[in-house]
Backbone as a printed PyTorch tensor [residue, N CA C, xyz], in Angstrom:
tensor([[[143.2380,  75.2860, 227.4890],
         [144.2530,  75.5010, 226.5060],
         [145.2070,  74.3030, 226.5200]],

        [[145.4700,  73.7350, 225.3410],
         [146.3560,  72.5730, 225.2830],
         [147.7720,  73.0250, 224.9360]],

        [[148.7240,  72.4200, 225.6150],
         [150.1190,  72.7680, 225.3740],
         [150.6570,  71.8280, 224.2930]],

        [[151.2710,  72.4000, 223.2980],
         [151.7620,  71.6190, 222.1720],
         [153.2080,  71.1950, 222.4280]],

        [[153.4720,  69.9020, 222.2880],
         [154.8400,  69.4200, 222.4650],
         [155.5180,  69.3900, 221.0920]],

        [[156.8110,  69.6940, 221.0500],
         [157.4960,  69.6830, 219.7680],
         [157.5680,  68.2720, 219.1890]],

        [[157.3900,  68.1980, 217.9020],
         [157.4510,  66.9160, 217.2150],
         [158.9110,  66.5160, 217.0410]],

        [[159.1910,  65.2540, 217.2330],
         [160.5520,  64.7580, 217.0540],
         [160.6180,  64.0120, 215.7260]],

        [[161.6660,  64.2980, 214.9570],
         [161.8450,  63.7030, 213.6440],
         [163.0080,  62.7290, 213.6920]],

        [[162.8900,  61.6490, 212.9540],
         [163.9700,  60.6670, 212.9250],
         [165.1450,  61.2210, 212.1360]],

        [[166.3010,  60.6570, 212.3910],
         [167.5000,  61.0640, 211.6690],
         [167.3370,  60.7780, 210.1820]],

        [[166.7220,  59.6540, 209.8410],
         [166.5140,  59.3010, 208.4370],
         [165.6190,  60.3300, 207.7470]],

        [[164.5650,  60.7690, 208.4370],
         [163.6560,  61.7780, 207.8920],
         [164.4260,  63.0660, 207.6010]],

        [[165.2310,  63.4960, 208.5780],
         [166.0080,  64.7250, 208.4200],
         [167.0080,  64.5880, 207.2760]],

        [[167.6730,  63.4350, 207.2190],
         [168.6810,  63.2280, 206.1780],
         [168.0470,  63.2580, 204.7900]],

        [[166.9010,  62.6000, 204.6320],
         [166.2160,  62.6180, 203.3250],
         [165.8240,  64.0390, 202.9450]],

        [[165.3520,  64.8080, 203.9250],
         [164.9740,  66.1960, 203.6490],
         [166.1910,  67.0140, 203.2220]],

        [[167.2940,  66.8520, 203.9210],
         [168.5080,  67.6140, 203.5920],
         [169.0250,  67.2280, 202.2160]],

        [[169.0080,  65.9410, 201.9010],
         [169.4850,  65.5090, 200.5870],
         [168.6060,  66.0670, 199.4710]],

        [[167.3170,  66.1910, 199.7350],
         [166.4370,  66.8100, 198.7360],
         [166.7690,  68.2850, 198.5690]],

        [[167.0940,  68.9570, 199.6790],
         [167.5020,  70.3650, 199.5890],
         [168.8070,  70.4900, 198.8100]],

        [[169.7430,  69.6040, 199.0950],
         [171.0300,  69.6310, 198.4030],
         [170.8530,  69.3480, 196.9130]],

        [[169.8070,  68.6100, 196.5680],
         [169.5360,  68.3170, 195.1620],
         [168.8620,  69.4840, 194.4590]],

        [[168.5130,  70.5390, 195.2110],
         [167.9840,  71.7380, 194.5810],
         [166.5190,  72.0390, 194.8410]],

        [[165.8630,  71.2560, 195.6680],
         [164.4570,  71.5590, 195.9560],
         [164.3500,  72.8460, 196.7650]],

        [[163.2470,  73.5390, 196.6150],
         [163.0190,  74.8080, 197.2950],
         [162.6140,  74.5680, 198.7480]],

        [[163.1200,  75.4090, 199.6350],
         [162.8450,  75.2700, 201.0660],
         [161.3500,  75.3640, 201.3540]],

        [[160.6900,  76.3650, 200.7940],
         [159.2850,  76.5990, 201.1010],
         [158.4150,  75.4280, 200.6600]],

        [[158.6460,  74.9370, 199.4440],
         [157.8400,  73.8260, 198.9240],
         [158.0810,  72.5510, 199.7390]],

        [[159.3260,  72.2900, 200.0720],
         [159.6380,  71.0870, 200.8330],
         [159.0790,  71.1750, 202.2520]],

        [[159.1790,  72.3450, 202.8530],
         [158.6350,  72.5250, 204.2030],
         [157.1290,  72.2790, 204.2060]],

        [[156.4460,  72.7920, 203.1990],
         [154.9970,  72.5900, 203.1180],
         [154.6620,  71.1130, 202.9110]],

        [[155.4220,  70.4560, 202.0390],
         [155.1700,  69.0470, 201.7580],
         [155.4020,  68.1660, 202.9930]],

        [[156.4730,  68.4490, 203.7240],
         [156.8150,  67.6180, 204.8820],
         [156.0920,  68.0460, 206.1520]],

        [[155.5060,  69.2300, 206.1520],
         [154.8020,  69.7130, 207.3320],
         [155.7360,  70.1630, 208.4330]],

        [[156.8740,  70.7470, 208.0470],
         [157.8260,  71.2590, 209.0290],
         [158.0510,  72.7430, 208.7640]],

        [[158.6090,  73.4190, 209.7420],
         [158.9140,  74.8360, 209.5690],
         [160.1670,  74.9750, 208.7140]],

        [[160.1750,  76.0150, 207.9080],
         [161.3040,  76.2740, 207.0260],
         [162.6040,  76.4370, 207.8170]],

        [[162.5280,  77.0630, 208.9810],
         [163.7180,  77.2630, 209.8120],
         [164.3560,  75.9340, 210.1890]],

        [[163.5230,  74.9180, 210.4570],
         [164.0630,  73.5950, 210.7710],
         [164.8900,  73.0590, 209.6100]],

        [[164.3960,  73.2440, 208.3930],
         [165.1460,  72.7660, 207.2340],
         [166.4920,  73.4670, 207.1200]],

        [[166.5080,  74.7770, 207.3660],
         [167.7780,  75.5100, 207.3440],
         [168.7180,  74.9900, 208.4330]],

        [[168.1710,  74.7620, 209.6240],
         [168.9840,  74.2590, 210.7340],
         [169.5470,  72.8730, 210.4100]],

        [[168.7060,  71.9950, 209.8580],
         [169.1490,  70.6500, 209.5250],
         [170.2460,  70.6860, 208.4640]],

        [[170.0560,  71.5240, 207.4430],
         [171.0600,  71.6070, 206.3830],
         [172.3930,  72.1220, 206.9350]],

        [[172.3220,  73.1290, 207.7920],
         [173.5380,  73.6880, 208.3850],
         [174.2570,  72.6250, 209.2160]],

        [[173.5080,  71.8920, 210.0390],
         [174.0980,  70.8450, 210.8800],
         [174.6690,  69.7210, 210.0200]],

        [[173.9780,  69.3640, 208.9470],
         [174.4320,  68.2950, 208.0630],
         [175.7240,  68.6890, 207.3600]],

        [[175.7790,  69.9320, 206.8920],
         [176.9890,  70.3890, 206.2150],
         [178.1740,  70.4740, 207.1790]],

        [[177.9010,  70.8120, 208.4370],
         [178.9680,  70.9740, 209.4200],
         [179.4620,  69.6260, 209.9440]],

        [[178.5350,  68.7050, 210.2540],
         [178.9180,  67.4670, 210.9350],
         [178.4390,  66.1950, 210.2560]],

        [[177.7850,  66.3030, 209.1210],
         [177.2480,  65.1090, 208.4680],
         [176.0040,  64.6160, 209.1840]],

        [[175.7380,  63.3430, 209.0480],
         [174.5360,  62.7530, 209.6490],
         [174.5490,  62.9080, 211.1660]],

        [[175.7250,  62.8820, 211.7740],
         [175.8230,  63.0250, 213.2300],
         [175.2690,  64.3710, 213.6890]],

        [[175.3690,  65.3910, 212.8650],
         [174.8540,  66.7050, 213.2250],
         [173.3430,  66.7460, 213.3120]],

        [[172.6820,  65.7720, 212.6920],
         [171.2180,  65.7400, 212.7160],
         [170.6780,  65.1480, 214.0130]],

        [[171.5440,  64.5880, 214.8380],
         [171.1220,  63.9740, 216.1020],
         [171.3430,  64.8690, 217.3030]],

        [[171.8010,  66.0810, 217.0920],
         [172.1650,  66.9340, 218.2220],
         [170.9380,  67.3620, 219.0160]],

        [[171.1590,  67.6490, 220.2690],
         [170.0930,  68.1220, 221.1450],
         [169.8290,  69.5900, 220.8580]],

        [[168.5900,  69.9720, 220.8900],
         [168.2000,  71.3560, 220.6560],
         [167.9550,  72.0550, 221.9840]],

        [[167.9210,  73.3560, 221.9270],
         [167.5890,  74.1290, 223.1140],
         [168.8180,  74.6270, 223.8330]],

        [[168.5870,  75.3800, 224.9040],
         [169.7220,  75.9540, 225.6370],
         [170.5280,  74.8690, 226.3370]],

        [[171.8090,  75.0870, 226.3830],
         [172.7060,  74.1450, 227.0430],
         [172.7060,  74.4250, 228.5420]],

        [[172.8780,  73.4040, 229.3670],
         [172.9060,  73.6280, 230.8080],
         [174.1130,  74.4930, 231.1910]],

        [[173.9660,  75.2430, 232.2660],
         [175.0670,  76.0920, 232.7270],
         [176.2760,  75.2310, 233.0420]],

        [[177.4300,  75.7280, 232.6410],
         [178.6570,  74.9970, 232.8930],
         [178.9790,  73.9780, 231.8230]],

        [[178.0800,  73.7560, 230.8870],
         [178.3390,  72.7570, 229.8480],
         [179.5280,  73.1730, 228.9910]],

        [[179.6340,  74.4680, 228.7040],
         [180.7520,  74.9380, 227.9050],
         [182.0500,  74.9080, 228.6860]],

        [[181.9900,  75.1140, 229.9990],
         [183.1970,  75.1100, 230.8140],
         [183.7240,  73.6920, 231.0110]],

        [[182.8310,  72.7070, 231.0630],
         [183.2490,  71.3340, 231.2930],
         [183.8340,  70.6830, 230.0510]],

        [[183.5940,  71.2990, 228.9030],
         [184.0500,  70.7150, 227.6550],
         [185.5710,  70.8510, 227.5390]],

        [[186.2770,  69.7890, 227.1390],
         [187.7270,  69.8910, 226.9830],
         [188.0760,  70.8150, 225.8200]],

        [[189.2530,  71.4200, 225.9020],
         [189.6900,  72.3510, 224.8640],
         [189.8570,  71.6410, 223.5270]],

        [[190.4330,  70.4520, 223.5310],
         [190.6110,  69.6580, 222.3230],
         [189.7170,  68.4360, 222.4110]],

        [[188.5020,  68.5000, 221.8510],
         [187.6190,  67.3490, 221.9770],
         [188.1880,  66.1390, 221.2390]],

        [[188.0370,  64.9800, 221.8420],
         [188.4850,  63.7440, 221.2300],
         [187.3720,  63.2510, 220.3310]],

        [[187.6780,  62.9820, 219.0590],
         [186.6170,  62.5170, 218.1710],
         [186.0630,  61.1730, 218.6230]],

        [[184.7530,  61.0250, 218.4730],
         [184.1400,  59.7630, 218.8770],
         [184.5870,  58.6680, 217.9160]],

        [[184.7690,  57.4570, 218.4410],
         [185.2300,  56.3750, 217.5640],
         [184.1640,  56.0570, 216.5310]],

        [[184.6190,  55.8740, 215.3190],
         [183.7080,  55.5300, 214.2210],
         [183.9180,  54.0680, 213.8560]],

        [[182.8640,  53.4380, 213.3770],
         [183.0340,  52.0680, 212.9110],
         [184.0410,  52.0560, 211.7630]],

        [[184.9290,  51.0940, 211.7660],
         [185.9730,  51.0500, 210.7580],
         [185.7480,  49.9540, 209.7350]],

        [[184.6280,  49.3030, 209.8030],
         [184.3540,  48.2170, 208.8750],
         [184.1330,  48.7130, 207.4590]],

        [[184.1930,  47.7930, 206.5250],
         [183.9790,  48.1280, 205.1140],
         [182.5980,  48.7290, 204.8880]],

        [[181.6010,  48.2060, 205.5850],
         [180.2400,  48.7100, 205.4250],
         [180.1380,  50.1600, 205.8700]],

        [[180.7360,  50.4820, 207.0050],
         [180.6820,  51.8500, 207.5170],
         [181.3860,  52.8150, 206.5580]],

        [[182.5370,  52.3930, 206.0270],
         [183.2520,  53.2470, 205.0570],
         [182.4280,  53.4270, 203.7950]],

        [[181.7940,  52.3610, 203.3450],
         [180.9790,  52.4380, 202.1350],
         [179.7780,  53.3620, 202.3510]],

        [[179.1360,  53.2480, 203.5190],
         [177.9950,  54.1210, 203.8010],
         [178.4170,  55.5800, 203.8850]],

        [[179.5580,  55.8310, 204.4970],
         [180.0570,  57.2100, 204.5730],
         [180.3600,  57.7490, 203.1870]],

        [[180.9220,  56.9030, 202.3370],
         [181.2370,  57.3210, 200.9560],
         [179.9550,  57.6080, 200.1770]],

        [[178.9380,  56.7910, 200.3790],
         [177.6560,  56.9990, 199.7020],
         [177.0500,  58.3340, 200.1180]],

        [[177.0640,  58.6200, 201.4050],
         [176.5170,  59.8840, 201.9050],
         [177.2700,  61.0600, 201.2990]],

        [[178.5950,  60.9620, 201.2490],
         [179.4010,  62.0380, 200.6870],
         [179.1080,  62.2210, 199.1960]],

        [[178.9850,  61.1200, 198.4680],
         [178.6900,  61.2140, 197.0360],
         [177.2940,  61.7780, 196.7870]],

        [[176.3270,  61.3950, 197.6220],
         [174.9820,  61.9550, 197.4740],
         [174.9940,  63.4540, 197.7340]],

        [[175.7730,  63.8950, 198.7250],
         [175.8880,  65.3260, 198.9930],
         [176.5230,  66.0430, 197.8040]],

        [[177.5550,  65.4330, 197.2340],
         [178.2320,  66.0230, 196.0880],
         [177.3040,  66.1010, 194.8760]],

        [[176.5450,  65.0480, 194.6420],
         [175.5870,  65.0520, 193.5320],
         [174.5410,  66.1350, 193.7390]],

        [[174.0760,  66.2760, 194.9630],
         [173.0990,  67.3230, 195.2520],
         [173.6610,  68.7020, 194.9710]],

        [[174.9010,  68.9460, 195.3810],
         [175.5220,  70.2500, 195.1270],
         [175.7190,  70.4710, 193.6360]],

        [[176.1150,  69.4310, 192.9060],
         [176.2780,  69.5600, 191.4600],
         [174.9430,  69.8420, 190.7890]],

        [[173.8680,  69.2540, 191.3000],
         [172.5440,  69.5140, 190.7320],
         [172.1480,  70.9700, 190.9440]],

        [[172.4580,  71.5070, 192.1160],
         [172.1860,  72.9190, 192.3880],
         [172.9620,  73.7880, 191.4020]],

        [[174.2290,  73.4560, 191.1810],
         [175.0510,  74.2100, 190.2320],
         [174.4780,  74.1200, 188.8130]],

        [[174.1060,  72.9240, 188.4050],
         [173.5300,  72.7500, 187.0640],
         [172.2550,  73.5650, 186.8880]],

        [[171.3910,  73.5370, 187.8870],
         [170.1520,  74.3150, 187.8090],
         [170.4560,  75.7980, 187.6790]],

        [[171.4400,  76.2670, 188.4430],
         [171.8210,  77.6720, 188.3710],
         [172.2790,  78.0310, 186.9590]],

        [[173.1550,  77.2170, 186.3840],
         [173.6860,  77.5210, 185.0600],
         [172.6230,  77.3720, 183.9690]],

        [[171.6930,  76.4440, 184.1430],
         [170.5880,  76.3330, 183.1740],
         [169.7460,  77.6110, 183.1810]],

        [[169.4240,  78.1010, 184.4040],
         [168.6430,  79.3400, 184.4920],
         [169.4180,  80.5190, 183.9070]],

        [[170.7060,  80.5820, 184.1960],
         [171.5270,  81.6710, 183.6670],
         [171.5860,  81.6100, 182.1490]],

        [[171.6940,  80.4220, 181.5900],
         [171.7360,  80.2680, 180.1360],
         [170.4140,  80.6900, 179.5130]],

        [[169.3060,  80.3170, 180.1430],
         [168.0000,  80.7360, 179.6370],
         [167.8650,  82.2560, 179.6570]],

        [[168.3110,  82.8820, 180.7480],
         [168.2480,  84.3410, 180.8340],
         [169.1340,  84.9920, 179.7840]],

        [[170.2890,  84.4150, 179.5210],
         [171.1950,  84.9410, 178.4980],
         [170.5600,  84.8060, 177.1290]],

        [[169.9090,  83.6700, 176.8510],
         [169.2580,  83.4650, 175.5600],
         [168.1120,  84.4430, 175.3560]],

        [[167.3550,  84.7210, 176.4190],
         [166.2180,  85.6450, 176.3250],
         [166.7150,  87.0680, 176.1060]],

        [[167.7910,  87.4540, 176.7830],
         [168.3060,  88.8120, 176.6980],
         [169.0970,  89.0530, 175.4180]],

        [[169.4540,  88.0170, 174.7010],
         [170.2810,  88.1380, 173.5080],
         [169.4640,  88.7050, 172.3460]],

        [[169.9790,  89.7610, 171.6400],
         [169.2450,  90.3280, 170.5150],
         [169.1890,  89.3710, 169.3270]],

        [[170.1970,  88.5640, 169.1370],
         [170.1630,  87.5600, 168.0730],
         [170.3800,  86.1990, 168.7050]],

        [[170.0030,  85.1770, 168.0040],
         [170.1190,  83.8410, 168.5840],
         [171.5490,  83.3200, 168.5690]],

        [[172.4690,  84.0040, 167.8690],
         [173.8340,  83.5000, 167.7670],
         [174.7960,  84.1560, 168.7380]],

        [[174.5320,  85.3820, 169.1630],
         [175.4750,  86.0910, 170.0300],
         [174.8360,  86.4350, 171.3700]],

        [[175.5620,  86.2720, 172.4640],
         [175.0120,  86.6520, 173.7650],
         [174.9250,  88.1820, 173.8780]],

        [[174.0400,  88.6540, 174.7570],
         [173.8460,  90.0940, 174.9430],
         [175.0410,  90.7470, 175.5980]],

        [[175.7920,  90.0160, 176.3660],
         [176.9210,  90.5890, 177.0810],
         [178.1170,  89.6560, 176.9760]],

        [[179.2970,  90.2470, 176.8810],
         [180.5150,  89.4330, 176.8400],
         [181.2730,  89.5400, 178.1410]],

        [[180.6570,  90.1580, 179.1360],
         [181.2890,  90.3310, 180.4410],
         [181.5160,  88.9680, 181.0820]],

        [[182.7190,  88.7230, 181.5350],
         [183.0220,  87.4410, 182.1640],
         [182.9430,  87.5870, 183.6760]],

        [[182.6210,  86.4920, 184.3280],
         [182.5480,  86.5380, 185.7920],
         [183.9490,  86.3380, 186.3560]],

        [[184.2340,  87.0220, 187.4360],
         [185.5390,  86.9220, 188.0920],
         [185.3790,  86.1260, 189.3610]],

        [[186.2620,  85.2340, 189.6100],
         [186.2490,  84.4250, 190.8270],
         [187.5220,  84.5940, 191.5550]]])
């Protein structure tokens, strides 16, 4: 019996996958295309949303005993590059995330509009005038 070792993915691979998810691609289709488990995609997206690209580099698995006790109460943020290039790259990543979220929103509203058009008895008036509350 051969023991299977977990495959390690590069940060760039994970980031491209997450950006595709943020752009509205389906988890199941993307997982099949990339040959990864769907749960990994959910984990990567969650880490990316929480910590950005840095969240994609975290170690997996159980933490050693005492790791939580040794951690300071107020963690000091790691120093980030302050150069123009680093700021520009961070801005690009943020804008790509925003575009992906806007694409998800657009897809949602396109589907909702299609459903409203199909459910409408006439082509000029919607079937319902109920407004959504936020």
